[in-house]
C-alpha positions as a Markdown table, in Angstrom:
| # | Residue | x | y | z |
|---|---|---|---|---|
| 1 | Met | 4.1 | -0.2 | 13.7 |
| 2 | Glu | 6.3 | -3.2 | 14.5 |
| 3 | Thr | 5.3 | -6.7 | 13.4 |
| 4 | Leu | 6.1 | -9.7 | 15.6 |
| 5 | Lys | 6.2 | -13.1 | 14.0 |
| 6 | Val | 5.0 | -16.0 | 16.1 |
| 7 | Ser | 5.7 | -19.6 | 15.1 |
| 8 | Ser | 4.3 | -22.8 | 16.4 |
| 9 | Lys | 7.4 | -23.3 | 18.4 |
| 10 | Ser | 7.4 | -19.9 | 20.1 |
| 11 | Asn | 7.3 | -19.7 | 23.8 |
| 12 | Pro | 4.2 | -17.8 | 24.8 |
| 13 | Ser | 5.9 | -16.2 | 27.8 |
| 14 | Ser | 8.7 | -14.8 | 25.6 |
| 15 | Val | 6.2 | -13.6 | 23.1 |
| 16 | Ala | 4.2 | -11.9 | 25.8 |
| 17 | Gly | 7.4 | -10.1 | 27.0 |
| 18 | Ala | 8.2 | -8.9 | 23.5 |
| 19 | Leu | 4.6 | -7.8 | 23.0 |
| 20 | Ala | 4.7 | -5.8 | 26.3 |
| 21 | Asn | 8.0 | -4.1 | 25.4 |
| 22 | Val | 6.9 | -3.1 | 21.9 |
| 23 | Phe | 3.4 | -2.0 | 23.1 |
| 24 | Arg | 4.9 | 0.3 | 25.8 |
| 25 | Glu | 7.4 | 1.8 | 23.4 |
| 26 | Lys | 5.3 | 2.4 | 20.3 |
| 27 | Gly | 1.7 | 2.1 | 21.6 |
| 28 | Ser | 0.6 | -0.5 | 19.0 |
| 29 | Val | 1.9 | -3.8 | 17.8 |
| 30 | Glu | 1.0 | -6.2 | 15.0 |
| 31 | Ile | 1.3 | -10.0 | 15.3 |
| 32 | Gln | 1.8 | -12.3 | 12.4 |
| 33 | Ala | 1.0 | -16.0 | 12.9 |
| 34 | Ile | 0.6 | -18.5 | 10.1 |
| 35 | Gly | -1.1 | -21.8 | 11.0 |
| 36 | Ala | -3.3 | -23.0 | 13.8 |
| 37 | Arg | -0.5 | -23.9 | 16.2 |
| 38 | Ala | 1.2 | -20.5 | 15.7 |
| 39 | Leu | -2.1 | -18.8 | 16.2 |
| 40 | Asn | -2.6 | -20.8 | 19.4 |
| 41 | Gln | 0.8 | -19.6 | 20.8 |
| 42 | Ala | -0.1 | -16.0 | 19.9 |
| 43 | Ile | -3.4 | -16.2 | 21.7 |
| 44 | Lys | -1.7 | -17.7 | 24.8 |
| 45 | Ala | 0.7 | -14.7 | 24.8 |
| 46 | Ile | -2.1 | -12.2 | 24.5 |
| 47 | Ala | -3.9 | -13.9 | 27.4 |
| 48 | Ile | -0.7 | -13.6 | 29.5 |
| 49 | Ile | -0.1 | -10.0 | 28.7 |
| 50 | Arg | -3.7 | -8.8 | 29.0 |
| 51 | Gly | -3.6 | -8.3 | 32.7 |
| 52 | His | -0.3 | -6.5 | 32.7 |
| 53 | Val | -1.1 | -3.9 | 30.0 |
| 54 | Thr | -4.6 | -3.0 | 30.7 |
| 55 | Pro | -5.0 | -0.4 | 33.4 |
């Protein structure tokens, strides 16, 4: 399983693209976010990708 690290300065669209690529290749992905702002960026990325990955 691959771990993607998200910081408070990460672009949610870029994180969403990376999440989609890893998820399609490996079937699962782990996200590491430390701090409230980083968690917020990770959640935004998940919201962006949710419609694209789910059938």
